BALOBA-1460 file (C-alpha; in Angstrom, 3 decimals):
// residues 195
<rec num="1" residu="m" x="-30.327" y="68.103" z="21.035"/>
<rec num="2" residu="k" x="-34.062" y="68.230" z="21.275"/>
<rec num="3" residu="r" x="-35.907" y="67.090" z="18.354"/>
<rec num="4" residu="f" x="-39.444" y="68.346" z="17.374"/>
<rec num="5" residu="i" x="-41.812" y="66.238" z="15.605"/>
<rec num="6" residu="r" x="-44.404" y="67.875" z="13.634"/>
<rec num="7" residu="k" x="-47.539" y="66.108" z="13.823"/>
<rec num="8" residu="d" x="-49.788" y="66.471" z="10.721"/>
<rec num="9" residu="d" x="-53.038" y="64.323" z="10.139"/>
<rec num="10" residu="e" x="-53.536" y="65.835" z="6.415"/>
<rec num="11" residu="a" x="-52.495" y="63.738" z="3.823"/>
<rec num="12" residu="v" x="-52.905" y="66.258" z="0.825"/>
<rec num="13" residu="s" x="-53.561" y="69.836" z="0.969"/>
<rec num="14" residu="p" x="-57.406" y="70.752" z="0.294"/>
<rec num="15" residu="v" x="-56.127" y="72.580" z="-3.157"/>
<rec num="16" residu="i" x="-54.477" y="69.567" z="-4.320"/>
<rec num="17" residu="a" x="-57.369" y="67.257" z="-3.534"/>
<rec num="18" residu="v" x="-59.927" y="69.415" z="-5.414"/>
<rec num="19" residu="i" x="-57.279" y="69.317" z="-8.359"/>
<rec num="20" residu="l" x="-57.391" y="65.749" z="-8.353"/>
<rec num="21" residu="m" x="-60.885" y="65.284" z="-8.035"/>
<rec num="22" residu="v" x="-61.570" y="67.405" z="-11.149"/>
<rec num="23" residu="a" x="-58.998" y="65.519" z="-13.074"/>
<rec num="24" residu="i" x="-60.489" y="62.131" z="-12.268"/>
<rec num="25" residu="t" x="-64.070" y="63.542" z="-13.182"/>
<rec num="26" residu="v" x="-62.898" y="64.884" z="-16.548"/>
<rec num="27" residu="v" x="-60.746" y="61.673" z="-17.384"/>
<rec num="28" residu="l" x="-64.044" y="59.607" z="-16.489"/>
<rec num="29" residu="a" x="-66.438" y="61.637" z="-18.357"/>
<rec num="30" residu="g" x="-64.035" y="61.463" z="-21.463"/>
<rec num="31" residu="v" x="-63.916" y="57.640" z="-20.872"/>
<rec num="32" residu="l" x="-67.704" y="57.452" z="-20.937"/>
<rec num="33" residu="w" x="-68.184" y="59.686" z="-24.001"/>
<rec num="34" residu="a" x="-65.656" y="57.328" z="-26.139"/>
<rec num="35" residu="m" x="-67.554" y="54.400" z="-25.268"/>
<rec num="36" residu="l" x="-70.873" y="55.838" z="-25.855"/>
<rec num="37" residu="a" x="-69.728" y="57.575" z="-29.144"/>
<rec num="38" residu="n" x="-69.385" y="53.863" z="-30.749"/>
<rec num="39" residu="i" x="-73.193" y="53.086" z="-30.005"/>
<rec num="40" residu="g" x="-75.630" y="53.877" z="-32.470"/>
<rec num="41" residu="p" x="-75.576" y="54.157" z="-36.152"/>
<rec num="42" residu="s" x="-72.092" y="54.380" z="-37.677"/>
<rec num="43" residu="d" x="-73.326" y="56.841" z="-40.538"/>
<rec num="44" residu="t" x="-74.180" y="59.731" z="-38.315"/>
<rec num="45" residu="g" x="-71.261" y="61.810" z="-39.068"/>
<rec num="46" residu="s" x="-71.707" y="62.318" z="-42.749"/>
<rec num="47" residu="e" x="-74.211" y="63.261" z="-45.201"/>
<rec num="48" residu="v" x="-74.856" y="60.675" z="-47.860"/>
<rec num="49" residu="k" x="-75.831" y="61.310" z="-51.376"/>
<rec num="50" residu="i" x="-76.254" y="58.537" z="-53.877"/>
<rec num="51" residu="t" x="-77.546" y="58.941" z="-57.505"/>
<rec num="52" residu="t" x="-79.043" y="56.195" z="-59.280"/>
<rec num="53" residu="r" x="-80.767" y="55.053" z="-62.511"/>
<rec num="54" residu="s" x="-83.279" y="52.440" z="-63.227"/>
<rec num="55" residu="t" x="-84.238" y="50.367" z="-66.311"/>
<rec num="56" residu="e" x="-87.423" y="48.503" z="-66.308"/>
<rec num="57" residu="k" x="-87.198" y="45.041" z="-67.143"/>
<rec num="58" residu="g" x="-90.705" y="44.048" z="-68.557"/>
<rec num="59" residu="n" x="-92.996" y="42.045" z="-66.053"/>
<rec num="60" residu="t" x="-89.686" y="41.224" z="-63.934"/>
<rec num="61" residu="g" x="-89.358" y="44.438" z="-62.204"/>
<rec num="62" residu="w" x="-86.542" y="47.416" z="-62.054"/>
<rec num="63" residu="l" x="-82.896" y="47.111" z="-62.107"/>
<rec num="64" residu="i" x="-81.452" y="50.085" z="-60.052"/>
<rec num="65" residu="t" x="-77.815" y="50.886" z="-60.570"/>
<rec num="66" residu="i" x="-75.505" y="53.177" z="-58.097"/>
<rec num="67" residu="d" x="-74.110" y="55.447" z="-60.329"/>
<rec num="68" residu="s" x="-72.301" y="57.574" z="-57.605"/>
<rec num="69" residu="i" x="-72.008" y="57.971" z="-53.905"/>
<rec num="70" residu="s" x="-70.724" y="60.785" z="-51.574"/>
<rec num="71" residu="g" x="-70.043" y="59.863" z="-48.038"/>
<rec num="72" residu="t" x="-69.994" y="56.402" z="-46.711"/>
<rec num="73" residu="l" x="-72.954" y="54.017" z="-46.124"/>
<rec num="74" residu="k" x="-72.589" y="50.558" z="-45.006"/>
<rec num="75" residu="l" x="-74.951" y="48.235" z="-45.903"/>
<rec num="76" residu="e" x="-75.922" y="47.099" z="-42.317"/>
<rec num="77" residu="d" x="-77.118" y="50.845" z="-42.132"/>
<rec num="78" residu="a" x="-78.975" y="51.145" z="-45.236"/>
<rec num="79" residu="k" x="-82.839" y="51.013" z="-45.467"/>
<rec num="80" residu="f" x="-84.430" y="50.462" z="-48.971"/>
<rec num="81" residu="r" x="-87.841" y="51.925" z="-49.390"/>
<rec num="82" residu="f" x="-90.535" y="51.207" z="-51.768"/>
<rec num="83" residu="v" x="-93.557" y="53.746" z="-52.108"/>
<rec num="84" residu="d" x="-96.322" y="54.546" z="-54.351"/>
<rec num="85" residu="s" x="-97.385" y="57.791" z="-56.043"/>
<rec num="86" residu="s" x="-99.360" y="59.097" z="-52.881"/>
<rec num="87" residu="k" x="-96.090" y="58.216" z="-50.831"/>
<rec num="88" residu="i" x="-97.720" y="55.217" z="-48.997"/>
<rec num="89" residu="q" x="-95.011" y="52.890" z="-48.096"/>
<rec num="90" residu="k" x="-95.418" y="49.352" z="-49.663"/>
<rec num="91" residu="w" x="-92.487" y="48.034" z="-48.021"/>
<rec num="92" residu="m" x="-88.974" y="48.841" z="-46.230"/>
<rec num="93" residu="k" x="-86.240" y="46.471" z="-45.918"/>
<rec num="94" residu="t" x="-82.584" y="46.025" z="-45.198"/>
<rec num="95" residu="t" x="-79.918" y="43.484" z="-46.258"/>
<rec num="96" residu="s" x="-80.069" y="42.091" z="-42.759"/>
<rec num="97" residu="e" x="-83.419" y="40.737" z="-43.774"/>
<rec num="98" residu="a" x="-81.867" y="38.793" z="-46.546"/>
<rec num="99" residu="s" x="-82.704" y="35.144" z="-47.243"/>
<rec num="100" residu="l" x="-80.616" y="32.429" z="-45.620"/>
<rec num="101" residu="d" x="-79.599" y="31.611" z="-49.221"/>
<rec num="102" residu="t" x="-77.785" y="34.686" z="-49.639"/>
<rec num="103" residu="v" x="-74.926" y="33.706" z="-52.163"/>
<rec num="104" residu="i" x="-71.607" y="35.051" z="-53.265"/>
<rec num="105" residu="s" x="-71.546" y="35.172" z="-57.234"/>
<rec num="106" residu="g" x="-68.052" y="35.785" z="-58.726"/>
<rec num="107" residu="e" x="-66.661" y="38.699" z="-56.733"/>
<rec num="108" residu="s" x="-70.278" y="39.947" z="-55.797"/>
<rec num="109" residu="m" x="-72.131" y="39.469" z="-52.636"/>
<rec num="110" residu="v" x="-75.931" y="38.920" z="-53.460"/>
<rec num="111" residu="y" x="-78.394" y="39.421" z="-50.732"/>
<rec num="112" residu="a" x="-82.002" y="38.334" z="-51.559"/>
<rec num="113" residu="v" x="-84.733" y="39.880" z="-49.482"/>
<rec num="114" residu="p" x="-87.791" y="37.492" z="-49.268"/>
<rec num="115" residu="s" x="-91.336" y="38.715" z="-49.438"/>
<rec num="116" residu="g" x="-92.391" y="36.122" z="-46.895"/>
<rec num="117" residu="t" x="-91.131" y="33.041" z="-44.877"/>
<rec num="118" residu="a" x="-90.864" y="30.775" z="-47.663"/>
<rec num="119" residu="r" x="-86.975" y="30.578" z="-48.880"/>
<rec num="120" residu="v" x="-86.102" y="32.627" z="-52.060"/>
<rec num="121" residu="r" x="-85.786" y="30.157" z="-55.044"/>
<rec num="122" residu="d" x="-84.658" y="30.311" z="-58.945"/>
<rec num="123" residu="n" x="-87.695" y="30.204" z="-60.978"/>
<rec num="124" residu="s" x="-85.526" y="28.490" z="-63.917"/>
<rec num="125" residu="t" x="-84.960" y="25.346" z="-61.511"/>
<rec num="126" residu="g" x="-87.451" y="25.763" z="-58.672"/>
<rec num="127" residu="n" x="-84.582" y="25.183" z="-56.259"/>
<rec num="128" residu="p" x="-83.117" y="27.593" z="-53.623"/>
<rec num="129" residu="i" x="-80.925" y="30.222" z="-55.128"/>
<rec num="130" residu="i" x="-77.208" y="29.002" z="-55.525"/>
<rec num="131" residu="a" x="-74.041" y="31.082" z="-56.644"/>
<rec num="132" residu="d" x="-74.866" y="30.867" z="-60.528"/>
<rec num="133" residu="s" x="-78.485" y="31.777" z="-59.980"/>
<rec num="134" residu="e" x="-79.357" y="34.980" z="-61.785"/>
<rec num="135" residu="p" x="-81.092" y="37.675" z="-59.692"/>
<rec num="136" residu="k" x="-83.444" y="38.373" z="-62.471"/>
<rec num="137" residu="n" x="-84.768" y="34.762" z="-61.843"/>
<rec num="138" residu="y" x="-85.464" y="34.878" z="-57.992"/>
<rec num="139" residu="e" x="-89.053" y="34.234" z="-57.050"/>
<rec num="140" residu="l" x="-90.640" y="34.933" z="-53.784"/>
<rec num="141" residu="t" x="-88.534" y="38.185" z="-53.384"/>
<rec num="142" residu="y" x="-89.187" y="42.055" z="-52.920"/>
<rec num="143" residu="m" x="-85.715" y="42.858" z="-53.826"/>
<rec num="144" residu="v" x="-81.930" y="41.575" z="-54.318"/>
<rec num="145" residu="y" x="-79.022" y="43.733" z="-53.569"/>
<rec num="146" residu="i" x="-75.721" y="42.899" z="-55.603"/>
<rec num="147" residu="d" x="-72.630" y="44.163" z="-53.535"/>
<rec num="148" residu="s" x="-70.704" y="44.219" z="-56.678"/>
<rec num="149" residu="n" x="-67.097" y="44.487" z="-55.083"/>
<rec num="150" residu="n" x="-68.284" y="42.724" z="-51.797"/>
<rec num="151" residu="d" x="-67.308" y="45.766" z="-49.639"/>
<rec num="152" residu="e" x="-70.047" y="45.571" z="-47.582"/>
<rec num="153" residu="k" x="-71.114" y="49.262" z="-48.340"/>
<rec num="154" residu="v" x="-73.388" y="50.760" z="-50.796"/>
<rec num="155" residu="s" x="-70.918" y="51.568" z="-53.491"/>
<rec num="156" residu="e" x="-70.691" y="52.872" z="-57.245"/>
<rec num="157" residu="g" x="-71.424" y="49.766" z="-59.759"/>
<rec num="158" residu="d" x="-73.680" y="47.852" z="-57.078"/>
<rec num="159" residu="a" x="-77.189" y="47.300" z="-58.405"/>
<rec num="160" residu="l" x="-80.624" y="46.313" z="-56.915"/>
<rec num="161" residu="w" x="-83.363" y="44.179" z="-58.577"/>
<rec num="162" residu="i" x="-86.924" y="45.352" z="-57.491"/>
<rec num="163" residu="y" x="-89.572" y="42.746" z="-58.548"/>
<rec num="164" residu="k" x="-92.848" y="43.313" z="-59.559"/>
<rec num="165" residu="d" x="-94.291" y="39.820" z="-58.958"/>
<rec num="166" residu="y" x="-93.145" y="39.551" z="-55.384"/>
<rec num="167" residu="n" x="-95.502" y="36.593" z="-54.577"/>
<rec num="168" residu="s" x="-94.394" y="34.805" z="-57.925"/>
<rec num="169" residu="d" x="-98.008" y="33.948" z="-58.900"/>
<rec num="170" residu="g" x="-97.429" y="35.339" z="-62.427"/>
<rec num="171" residu="t" x="-99.158" y="38.338" z="-62.196"/>
<rec num="172" residu="s" x="-97.540" y="41.957" z="-61.297"/>
<rec num="173" residu="d" x="-98.351" y="42.999" z="-57.898"/>
<rec num="174" residu="f" x="-97.049" y="46.718" z="-58.511"/>
<rec num="175" residu="t" x="-98.567" y="48.605" z="-61.490"/>
<rec num="176" residu="g" x="-98.499" y="52.494" z="-61.797"/>
<rec num="177" residu="s" x="-95.890" y="54.819" z="-60.684"/>
<rec num="178" residu="y" x="-93.636" y="54.121" z="-57.639"/>
<rec num="179" residu="t" x="-90.560" y="55.672" z="-55.927"/>
<rec num="180" residu="f" x="-87.840" y="53.662" z="-54.580"/>
<rec num="181" residu="e" x="-85.666" y="55.072" z="-51.857"/>
<rec num="182" residu="i" x="-82.550" y="54.525" z="-50.176"/>
<rec num="183" residu="k" x="-82.188" y="56.094" z="-46.375"/>
<rec num="184" residu="t" x="-79.394" y="55.829" z="-43.880"/>
<rec num="185" residu="a" x="-79.927" y="54.433" z="-40.230"/>
<rec num="186" residu="n" x="-81.104" y="57.903" z="-39.066"/>
<rec num="187" residu="n" x="-83.740" y="57.918" z="-41.834"/>
<rec num="188" residu="e" x="-81.805" y="60.549" z="-43.956"/>
<rec num="189" residu="l" x="-82.867" y="60.522" z="-47.338"/>
<rec num="190" residu="a" x="-79.811" y="59.460" z="-49.650"/>
<rec num="191" residu="a" x="-81.291" y="58.577" z="-53.022"/>
<rec num="192" residu="s" x="-84.626" y="58.681" z="-54.615"/>
<rec num="193" residu="q" x="-85.382" y="57.091" z="-58.013"/>
<rec num="194" residu="g" x="-88.840" y="57.113" z="-59.824"/>
<rec num="195" residu="l" x="-90.011" y="53.976" z="-61.259"/>
């Protein structure tokens, strides 16, 4: 009995090879997209709308309260902007610029954003701020964000102090009409409050 040995140098047929290459390309593209989707601002997928109210606190400044929010805005993605009546920006700050003296007060995390290189201090004691310091007493500060439930998000019930005397020399640095804005990481306007 004669044996026939068929000699075949091809590993797979050309059709299967093309299918495998396409499949590998699709999988690699999916993995790359998944990796890149996590880069950049985390608030890009949703529109954020925030309603606020402000109360003027004499020579100290303004207390702004977050009344409601639709969507989600992490504190690390929020930008707080202060402009004059001509829409000229006086400052734009984030909580990442908060003082090293940021404290937990009760259930709240308090972010004090300094106006210069000096540490924020409590004007009733002259010492750096501590857990029982009242935000209205802070000196050398542009703003203080009070994260009322310590969830690291802009939430209903959170509040901000905006200071008129940011250099703490006893005179108001902001007189006239101003607007306070909250923007997302993509510079979308989430809230605007006249002061």
